[in-house]
N, C-alpha and C positions, 0 to 999 in steps of 0.2 A: 504494500500500500504506500503510495507516495504522499508526502506531506503537502498541505495547503501552501500556496505561494506566500501567503501572509505570515505563516508561522515558520516557514523555512528560513534557515540561516542565510544571511546576506553574503554573497560571494563577490569579493572585490575584484577578482581576476577574470570573471566570466562576462564577456561583452553582451549587453542586452539593450543597447541604445546609447546615444550620446549623453542622455540625462535620465536618471532613475530616482525614485523616491523610496525610502524605507520608513515604514511606520514606526513611531516611537512607542515603546512599552509604557503603559500607564498614562499615556497622553492621547486619548482618542481624538481623531480628526486632525492630528498634527504629524507631519512627516519631515524627514531630513532629506535634502536634495543632494545627490552625488553626481559628479561629472566625470566622464571618461577622459583619461589622459592617454593619448596615443603613444607618447614617448615612454611612459612608465608601464603601459599595458595594464592599467588598473583604474578603478574608480577612486577619485580623490575628493576631499571636501572643496567647496567653492572658495575662491579667493575674493577678498573685498574688492569692490563694493557689492558683490552679489550676495543676496540674502539667502541663507541656507535652510530656513524653516518655512514650511508652507502649512497654513491652517485652513480648514474648510469648516463652514458652519451652515446650518439651515435655519431660516427664520420665517415667520409668517408675516406677510405684508399685503394688505388689501385682499385678504382671503386666499392668497396664493402662497405656496411654499417657495421661497427664493433660496438658491444655493449661492453662497458667497465664498470667495477664497482670497487670501492675501499672503504675502511673503514677509518674513521678519528677520532681523539680525539676531534676536535672542529668543530662546525658548519661552522665557517668562512673558514676553510680549505676545507671542502666539497664544499661550494659555489664556492670558487676560482678554485678548480679543475674542476668543471663542466663548468665554464666560459671559461677557457683557455685550448686549445688543448695540449699544451706542458708543463703543470705544473707537476713537479715531486716531489714536497714537500709533505711529508706524515705526 
C-alpha cells in the first residue's frame, strides 16, 4: 500500500516541478514553498525577497464561499492571517 502524497516524506532530490509546496505539520492551510535549483539538483528554500509561506483560507462573503491565498515572510504572519478575517498585514 502506498502512502498518501500529503503524508509522504518530502524528497528534496526528486524533481516534481520548478516550485512545490509542502504542508506544515500542525498548521492547517499553511505550506512552505520550495524551488528547484538546477545546479544543486535539489529543492532549496527561496531567497529574499521571495516569501516562503503560503496561507489559504475560506470565508463567507455575500452568501458565497470565497477562497483567498497570500504569501508571507514569516510563519506567524501566515497563522495570524488565517485566524482573522480582516488582517491586512503582509
